[in-house]
N, C-alpha and C positions, 0 to 999 in steps of 0.2 A: 782562120786565125793562123794556121800554119801555112807558110809559103816557102819557096825554095831558098830565099835568103835566110830565113829563120832556121830552116833545116841545116843549112851550111854552118851556121853558128852553133847549132846543137852538136853537129858532128865534130867541130873543132873544139868543143867543150867551152865555148864562150857563153852559151846559153844552156838552159836545162829544160827537160820535160819531166812531168810527173807520171808515174805509173798509175793506171786506173785504180789499182788497189790502194794507193796512197792518198788519192783525192778524197777530201771530205766534202761531199756534195751538199749544197744548200739551195733552198728556194727563197730568194730575197723578194720582198714586196716591191711592186713597181711604183715607187714613189719618186717624185722629182728630186727629193733630198738624197735618194739612193741611186741616182742615175750615174752611168759610167762617165758621162760628160762632166758631171760635177766632181766626181771623186778621182778620176784619172790624173788630172794635173797635179794634185797633191801627192799622189802615190808614185808619180814618175821619179821622185827623189829617193825612194826606197830601193836600194840595190838588191835586197833579198827578194823583193817582189818583181822587179824589172828583169831579173835573169830568166823568168819564165815567159816573158812577152817579147815580141820583136822590137828592135830599136826604131824601125821606121814603119809607118803605116801609110797607106795611100792617102792622098790629100783629102781631108774632110772625113776620114774614116776613124773609127774607134775600135777597141777590142770588143769581141763578142761578149755580151753581158753575162751569159752563163759561165763561160770560160773564165772571165774576169773575176767573178765572185767565188767560183769554186777554187781558183788558185789562191785568192786572198784568204778564204776561209781555211784552206789547208795550211797556209803559212802562219796566219795570225787569227785564230778562231775567236779569241776574246775581243779583238778589234771589230770584227764583223758583228758579233753579238751586241757590242756597245753601239755601233752604228744603227742597227735595227731598233734597238731599245730607244735610242734618242729620237729616231724618226717617228716611232710609234707614240712616244711621249709628246712630241710636237703636234702630232695630228689628233691624238685622242686623249691627251692629258686631262686629268680632273681639275688641274689648277687653272684651266682656261676659263676666263670670265666671259659670260654671255655678252654678246654685242648689243648694247642697249639701244643704239640707233636703229636697229632692225625690229625692235619690239613696238607694238602698237597698243597704246592705252585706250581703253574703251570705258565710257562712263556707264553707270548702272542703268540709266535711261536707255541709252543706245543698245546695251546688252540685251535688255528685255525686248526691245523692238526687233533686234536681229534674231533672237530666239523664237519670236512669235511667228515668223515666216518659215514654212517648211522648206527644206533644202533637199534637192534631188541631185544625186551625183552619178548620173548615167547619161549616155549619149542620147538614148531614145526613151520616150515615155511609154 
C-alpha cells in the first residue's frame, strides 16, 4: 500500500498516515457486497478518506482490503457498521421469501412410497 510516491506526498503533507494507536481495526466479512472493487469507486469522491490512500495505483490494482477497511472504520465507524449490517440483512434477512420454484411438491402416495424404501447415506455398505 505504501510506495515511494505516497511517502513523498506524506512528507509534503499532501497525504496523511494514521498512527497504529489511532487505527480502529475491524474484521469485515468477505462478501461480494463488501469488496474493495465495489466500494472504492464510490469512496474515491470522499476527500477525508482519500487523503490516506495513494492517488495512483498500478494498473488493475486496488488498495489492500485490510488497510482500506481499517482506514474507513477509523474515519467513519458508523458508515462501516451500516455497510456490514446492510450486507448481512441482504444475505441473512428474515424478510427473504423462500424461492418457490426450487421447492418440490410430493403427493401423499409418492411420499409413502419414498418412505417405504430404506435410504443409506454412506459410500460403502
